[in-house]
VEXLOMI-789883 format. One record per residue: residue number from 1; residue in one letter; z, x, y of N, C-alpha, C, CB in turn. Coordinates in pm, 1 decimal, padded with zeros to 6 digits. Glycine has a CB too. Layout:
+-----+------+----------+----------+----------+----------+----------+----------+----------+----------+----------+----------+----------+----------+
|  nr | rest |     n_zz |     n_xx |     n_yy |    ca_zz |    ca_xx |    ca_yy |     c_zz |     c_xx |     c_yy |    cb_zz |    cb_xx |    cb_yy |
+-----+------+----------+----------+----------+----------+----------+----------+----------+----------+----------+----------+----------+----------+
| NUM |    a |        Z |        X |        Y |        Z |        X |        Y |        Z |        X |        Y |        Z |        X |        Y |
...
+-----+------+----------+----------+----------+----------+----------+----------+----------+----------+----------+----------+----------+----------+
//
This chain:
+-----+------+----------+----------+----------+----------+----------+----------+----------+----------+----------+----------+----------+----------+
|  nr | rest |     n_zz |     n_xx |     n_yy |    ca_zz |    ca_xx |    ca_yy |     c_zz |     c_xx |     c_yy |    cb_zz |    cb_xx |    cb_yy |
+-----+------+----------+----------+----------+----------+----------+----------+----------+----------+----------+----------+----------+----------+
|   1 |    x |  09314.2 |  10892.6 |  08500.9 |  09337.5 |  10809.7 |  08615.9 |  09339.0 |  10906.9 |  08740.5 |  09475.1 |  10726.0 |  08600.0 |
|   2 |    x |  09315.2 |  10886.2 |  08848.3 |  09277.5 |  10970.0 |  08976.8 |  09404.2 |  10935.2 |  09026.5 |  09137.3 |  10930.6 |  09077.0 |
|   3 |    x |  09473.2 |  11022.1 |  09055.5 |  09633.3 |  11084.6 |  09114.4 |  09589.7 |  11051.0 |  09271.3 |  09679.1 |  11299.6 |  09078.4 |
|   4 |    x |  09612.3 |  10955.7 |  09381.9 |  09606.8 |  10975.3 |  09539.2 |  09674.4 |  11097.9 |  09606.6 |  09671.7 |  10856.0 |  09603.8 |
|   5 |    x |  09635.5 |  11204.4 |  09676.0 |  09646.8 |  11300.2 |  09755.6 |  09806.9 |  11268.6 |  09835.9 |  09507.1 |  11302.7 |  09848.7 |
|   6 |    x |  09911.9 |  11275.0 |  09826.7 |  09958.5 |  11252.0 |  09976.1 |  09951.4 |  11257.0 |  10079.8 |  10007.1 |  11270.6 |  10004.4 |
|   7 |    x |  09922.9 |  11144.8 |  10185.4 |  09892.1 |  11217.2 |  10318.0 |  10023.2 |  11237.7 |  10430.9 |  09772.0 |  11125.7 |  10391.3 |
|   8 |    x |  10009.3 |  11323.5 |  10487.4 |  10087.7 |  11390.6 |  10600.5 |  10095.7 |  11276.1 |  10685.7 |  10019.2 |  11524.2 |  10674.1 |
|   9 |    x |  10249.9 |  11274.0 |  10782.3 |  10287.0 |  11163.2 |  10859.8 |  10183.8 |  11122.6 |  10963.0 |  10412.2 |  11191.0 |  10923.4 |
|  10 |    x |  10088.1 |  11227.6 |  10970.7 |  09961.6 |  11212.8 |  11100.1 |  09867.4 |  11154.6 |  11039.8 |  09891.5 |  11351.4 |  11171.5 |
|  11 |    x |  09834.5 |  11168.8 |  10910.6 |  09691.3 |  11120.2 |  10841.4 |  09772.9 |  10957.0 |  10800.4 |  09620.3 |  11247.9 |  10664.9 |
|  12 |    x |  09873.1 |  10963.5 |  10748.8 |  09924.7 |  10841.9 |  10680.0 |  09933.0 |  10715.5 |  10815.2 |  10096.0 |  10885.1 |  10600.0 |
|  13 |    x |  09972.5 |  10781.1 |  10966.3 |  09961.2 |  10686.7 |  11075.6 |  09787.5 |  10676.2 |  11130.3 |  10072.0 |  10745.8 |  11202.9 |
|  14 |    x |  09759.6 |  10740.9 |  11100.9 |  09605.4 |  10741.0 |  11092.5 |  09508.2 |  10588.2 |  11020.1 |  09577.9 |  10883.9 |  10989.6 |
|  15 |    x |  09557.6 |  10653.5 |  10880.0 |  09506.4 |  10562.8 |  10790.0 |  09588.4 |  10386.1 |  10823.9 |  09543.8 |  10639.7 |  10624.4 |
|  16 |    x |  09693.3 |  10406.3 |  10856.7 |  09766.3 |  10249.3 |  10871.4 |  09717.6 |  10216.6 |  11005.1 |  09953.6 |  10238.9 |  10865.9 |
|  17 |    x |  09650.4 |  10306.3 |  11104.6 |  09603.2 |  10215.5 |  11222.9 |  09492.1 |  10173.4 |  11192.6 |  09591.4 |  10271.6 |  11353.7 |
|  18 |    x |  09420.7 |  10223.5 |  11125.9 |  09248.8 |  10191.0 |  11084.2 |  09279.7 |  10023.1 |  10993.0 |  09157.9 |  10362.2 |  10935.7 |
|  19 |    x |  09378.8 |  10049.3 |  10896.3 |  09375.8 |  09930.8 |  10828.0 |  09443.7 |  09850.3 |  10882.3 |  09406.9 |  09933.1 |  10711.5 |
|  20 |    x |  09529.0 |  09847.7 |  10996.4 |  09517.8 |  09752.2 |  11055.0 |  09381.3 |  09708.6 |  11181.4 |  09640.6 |  09759.9 |  11092.9 |
|  21 |    x |  09349.8 |  09759.6 |  11234.8 |  09235.8 |  09715.0 |  11297.1 |  09092.5 |  09680.0 |  11200.3 |  09210.7 |  09824.9 |  11398.7 |
|  22 |    x |  09117.1 |  09721.2 |  11068.4 |  09050.5 |  09623.9 |  10993.5 |  09104.2 |  09456.9 |  10932.2 |  09021.8 |  09706.1 |  10888.7 |
|  23 |    x |  09184.8 |  09452.0 |  10909.7 |  09284.2 |  09353.8 |  10897.2 |  09265.0 |  09233.8 |  11025.1 |  09433.1 |  09435.5 |  10901.3 |
|  24 |    x |  09276.5 |  09305.4 |  11149.8 |  09211.7 |  09239.0 |  11245.0 |  09145.8 |  09169.6 |  11285.8 |  09187.8 |  09260.0 |  11276.3 |
|  25 |    x |  09011.7 |  09255.2 |  11274.6 |  08970.5 |  09185.7 |  11263.8 |  08876.0 |  09031.4 |  11203.7 |  08983.5 |  09238.1 |  11291.5 |
|  26 |    x |  08951.8 |  09063.2 |  11041.0 |  08940.3 |  08919.5 |  10991.3 |  08818.9 |  08911.3 |  10958.3 |  08974.1 |  08809.4 |  11082.0 |
|  27 |    x |  08747.2 |  09032.0 |  10906.8 |  08601.5 |  08949.2 |  10873.9 |  08625.4 |  09028.7 |  10704.4 |  08408.9 |  09007.7 |  11002.9 |
|  28 |    x |  08688.6 |  09081.8 |  10695.6 |  08701.5 |  09111.4 |  10546.5 |  08702.1 |  09003.5 |  10421.3 |  08823.8 |  09177.5 |  10537.7 |
|  29 |    x |  08666.2 |  08985.4 |  10303.0 |  08709.5 |  08888.5 |  10214.9 |  08839.3 |  08917.4 |  10146.0 |  08610.1 |  08867.1 |  10121.5 |
|  30 |    x |  08873.8 |  08816.8 |  10142.0 |  09053.6 |  08780.4 |  10103.3 |  09075.9 |  08895.1 |  09970.9 |  09089.7 |  08563.8 |  10028.0 |
|  31 |    x |  09016.3 |  08949.5 |  09859.4 |  09055.7 |  09066.3 |  09799.6 |  09067.8 |  09124.2 |  09887.1 |  08991.8 |  09125.6 |  09713.3 |
|  32 |    x |  08967.1 |  09176.9 |  09917.3 |  09006.0 |  09334.3 |  10020.5 |  09090.0 |  09307.8 |  10090.1 |  08903.0 |  09403.2 |  10124.5 |
|  33 |    x |  09098.2 |  09204.6 |  10212.2 |  09209.3 |  09211.6 |  10269.1 |  09353.9 |  09214.6 |  10221.4 |  09197.2 |  09135.2 |  10331.1 |
|  34 |    x |  09355.1 |  09183.1 |  10102.3 |  09508.9 |  09168.6 |  10057.9 |  09521.9 |  09327.7 |  09959.8 |  09539.9 |  08989.9 |  09942.1 |
|  35 |    x |  09467.2 |  09384.0 |  09968.6 |  09457.2 |  09552.8 |  09888.8 |  09446.8 |  09607.1 |  10018.5 |  09304.4 |  09606.9 |  09766.2 |
|  36 |    x |  09401.5 |  09628.9 |  10150.5 |  09430.2 |  09641.4 |  10244.1 |  09585.9 |  09676.0 |  10317.8 |  09375.7 |  09557.1 |  10263.0 |
|  37 |    x |  09652.5 |  09463.4 |  10275.1 |  09765.7 |  09487.9 |  10343.4 |  09864.3 |  09576.4 |  10223.1 |  09829.1 |  09335.4 |  10402.9 |
|  38 |    x |  09804.8 |  09566.9 |  10100.9 |  09886.8 |  09662.4 |  10046.4 |  09898.7 |  09793.8 |  10040.3 |  09888.5 |  09646.4 |  09962.7 |
|  39 |    x |  09780.8 |  09832.0 |  10097.0 |  09784.9 |  09938.4 |  10100.5 |  09823.1 |  09998.4 |  10223.8 |  09691.4 |  09968.6 |  10058.0 |
|  40 |    x |  09839.3 |  09935.8 |  10345.0 |  09929.5 |  09901.8 |  10441.7 |  10035.8 |  09953.5 |  10418.4 |  09947.8 |  09782.5 |  10461.0 |
|  41 |    x |  10156.5 |  09852.0 |  10342.3 |  10267.7 |  09823.2 |  10349.1 |  10324.4 |  09991.6 |  10284.5 |  10296.1 |  09671.7 |  10269.2 |
|  42 |    x |  10233.9 |  10073.4 |  10171.6 |  10281.5 |  10141.5 |  10111.9 |  10307.2 |  10276.4 |  10204.5 |  10210.9 |  10141.9 |  10000.7 |
|  43 |    x |  10183.1 |  10251.7 |  10263.6 |  10179.0 |  10374.4 |  10377.1 |  10297.5 |  10366.6 |  10489.6 |  10027.0 |  10367.3 |  10465.2 |
|  44 |    x |  10315.8 |  10220.9 |  10547.4 |  10465.5 |  10200.3 |  10589.7 |  10580.9 |  10266.0 |  10611.5 |  10507.0 |  10143.7 |  10530.8 |
|  45 |    x |  10570.0 |  10187.2 |  10444.4 |  10673.7 |  10245.1 |  10394.2 |  10736.8 |  10404.5 |  10373.7 |  10658.8 |  10197.9 |  10301.8 |
|  46 |    x |  10646.7 |  10446.0 |  10351.5 |  10589.9 |  10641.6 |  10350.6 |  10641.9 |  10693.6 |  10492.7 |  10367.3 |  10677.8 |  10349.8 |
|  47 |    x |  10567.4 |  10660.6 |  10578.2 |  10607.6 |  10710.6 |  10730.4 |  10728.4 |  10675.1 |  10762.9 |  10524.1 |  10658.7 |  10842.7 |
|  48 |    x |  10829.4 |  10530.0 |  10703.0 |  10937.8 |  10549.0 |  10714.7 |  11019.8 |  10651.6 |  10685.2 |  10965.4 |  10480.1 |  10681.5 |
|  49 |    x |  11053.4 |  10612.2 |  10551.3 |  11074.0 |  10745.3 |  10467.4 |  11065.8 |  10878.7 |  10591.6 |  10928.5 |  10759.5 |  10330.1 |
|  50 |    x |  10943.7 |  10932.5 |  10558.5 |  10971.9 |  11046.4 |  10621.6 |  11019.3 |  11058.7 |  10792.9 |  10853.1 |  11115.2 |  10594.3 |
|  51 |    x |  11011.0 |  10988.7 |  10834.1 |  11067.3 |  10949.3 |  10946.5 |  11244.1 |  10997.3 |  10974.3 |  11041.4 |  10794.2 |  10938.9 |
|  52 |    x |  11294.4 |  10876.2 |  10864.7 |  11402.0 |  10875.6 |  10826.4 |  11472.9 |  11020.5 |  10803.0 |  11392.3 |  10798.1 |  10726.2 |
|  53 |    x |  11427.5 |  11091.0 |  10696.9 |  11440.2 |  11206.7 |  10653.7 |  11357.6 |  11304.0 |  10806.1 |  11364.8 |  11210.3 |  10484.0 |
|  54 |    x |  11295.4 |  11316.6 |  10842.0 |  11314.3 |  11410.2 |  10961.6 |  11426.0 |  11383.6 |  11042.6 |  11201.9 |  11408.9 |  11049.5 |
|  55 |    x |  11448.3 |  11272.9 |  11092.4 |  11592.1 |  11231.6 |  11153.4 |  11717.9 |  11280.1 |  11104.3 |  11611.1 |  11096.0 |  11143.6 |
|  56 |    x |  11677.9 |  11269.0 |  11016.4 |  11876.6 |  11360.0 |  10951.7 |  11838.7 |  11524.0 |  10925.9 |  11962.0 |  11278.7 |  10718.9 |
|  57 |    x |  11751.6 |  11594.5 |  10996.0 |  11728.6 |  11708.9 |  11013.4 |  11770.6 |  11765.5 |  11128.0 |  11622.2 |  11723.7 |  10997.0 |
|  58 |    x |  11730.9 |  11709.8 |  11237.4 |  11742.5 |  11722.7 |  11351.6 |  11885.0 |  11752.0 |  11379.1 |  11689.4 |  11621.2 |  11410.4 |
|  59 |    x |  11905.1 |  11826.0 |  11432.9 |  12064.3 |  11881.3 |  11510.0 |  12022.2 |  11917.3 |  11640.4 |  12151.6 |  12033.1 |  11436.4 |
|  60 |    x |  12123.9 |  11878.4 |  11746.9 |  12146.4 |  11884.8 |  11886.6 |  12233.3 |  11998.9 |  11899.8 |  12204.6 |  11757.8 |  11947.1 |
|  61 |    x |  12152.9 |  12075.9 |  11990.4 |  12266.9 |  12203.8 |  12016.5 |  12283.9 |  12173.7 |  12163.7 |  12208.1 |  12388.0 |  11984.4 |
|  62 |    x |  12464.0 |  12212.9 |  12153.3 |  12487.7 |  12133.6 |  12296.0 |  12589.7 |  12311.1 |  12347.4 |  12617.4 |  11914.9 |  12277.6 |
|  63 |    x |  12656.3 |  12277.9 |  12432.1 |  12781.1 |  12371.2 |  12469.9 |  12885.8 |  12329.1 |  12426.7 |  12809.5 |  12392.6 |  12602.3 |
|  64 |    x |  12949.2 |  12413.7 |  12305.0 |  13096.2 |  12388.0 |  12261.7 |  13166.1 |  12442.5 |  12408.4 |  13150.1 |  12487.2 |  12100.7 |
|  65 |    x |  13322.2 |  12415.6 |  12332.7 |  13429.8 |  12483.2 |  12468.0 |  13466.8 |  12607.4 |  12531.1 |  13543.9 |  12464.7 |  12447.5 |
|  66 |    x |  13401.2 |  12668.1 |  12421.8 |  13375.9 |  12819.9 |  12473.5 |  13254.0 |  12860.6 |  12583.0 |  13342.8 |  12904.8 |  12341.7 |
|  67 |    x |  13183.4 |  12770.2 |  12573.1 |  13052.4 |  12807.3 |  12614.4 |  12891.7 |  12806.6 |  12546.1 |  13079.6 |  12919.6 |  12639.4 |
|  68 |    x |  12925.2 |  12875.7 |  12360.8 |  12862.5 |  12912.0 |  12293.3 |  12813.1 |  12780.6 |  12244.9 |  12915.6 |  13001.9 |  12222.6 |
|  69 |    x |  12686.9 |  12798.0 |  12199.9 |  12633.5 |  12677.2 |  12131.2 |  12686.6 |  12648.3 |  11999.2 |  12493.3 |  12686.6 |  12117.3 |
|  70 |    x |  12634.4 |  12493.1 |  12041.3 |  12763.8 |  12421.6 |  11882.5 |  12658.8 |  12360.2 |  11847.4 |  12936.2 |  12290.5 |  11901.4 |
|  71 |    x |  12656.7 |  12332.9 |  11710.5 |  12546.2 |  12235.6 |  11636.4 |  12650.0 |  12138.0 |  11611.3 |  12455.3 |  12294.2 |  11486.2 |
|  72 |    x |  12584.9 |  12027.9 |  11617.4 |  12591.1 |  11896.8 |  11557.6 |  12486.2 |  11805.4 |  11485.0 |  12627.7 |  11832.7 |  11646.2 |
|  73 |    x |  12516.5 |  11694.1 |  11444.9 |  12414.5 |  11635.8 |  11323.2 |  12335.9 |  11526.6 |  11449.6 |  12519.4 |  11530.8 |  11147.5 |
|  74 |    x |  12220.7 |  11463.8 |  11440.6 |  12159.0 |  11415.5 |  11540.5 |  12227.6 |  11301.4 |  11514.4 |  12013.1 |  11419.2 |  11551.0 |
|  75 |    x |  12241.2 |  11221.9 |  11647.0 |  12319.4 |  11016.5 |  11639.1 |  12217.9 |  11002.6 |  11726.0 |  12523.4 |  10942.3 |  11715.6 |
|  76 |    x |  12200.3 |  10846.5 |  11665.1 |  12118.2 |  10740.9 |  11720.2 |  12242.7 |  10731.5 |  11861.4 |  12088.3 |  10578.4 |  11594.1 |
|  77 |    x |  12102.7 |  10739.7 |  11935.7 |  12226.6 |  10672.3 |  12094.3 |  12193.8 |  10467.6 |  12081.1 |  12120.3 |  10765.4 |  12352.2 |
|  78 |    x |  12320.7 |  10440.1 |  12121.6 |  12368.0 |  10312.2 |  12070.8 |  12335.7 |  10236.9 |  12226.8 |  12550.9 |  10313.7 |  12002.4 |
|  79 |    x |  12252.9 |  10098.0 |  12207.4 |  12266.2 |  10056.1 |  12363.9 |  12402.1 |  10005.0 |  12370.6 |  12155.2 |  09936.5 |  12419.9 |
+-----+------+----------+----------+----------+----------+----------+----------+----------+----------+----------+----------+----------+----------+
//
């Protein structure tokens, strides 16, 4: 059984864009369209996971009370 190499984020996004383009054309047979849709869904989940992991690693450097840089976890801005 062949194992697929895990793509990095940029390659995954490029493949996802390619899949969307192929599906939007609408000329793929149903079986191929379903396979593309499934591949796209997997890529989307993987990209979302990678983004979530990256977000958790981000820290913001801000000036602390004594003027020294202070690290604090990244927090998404709320509207």
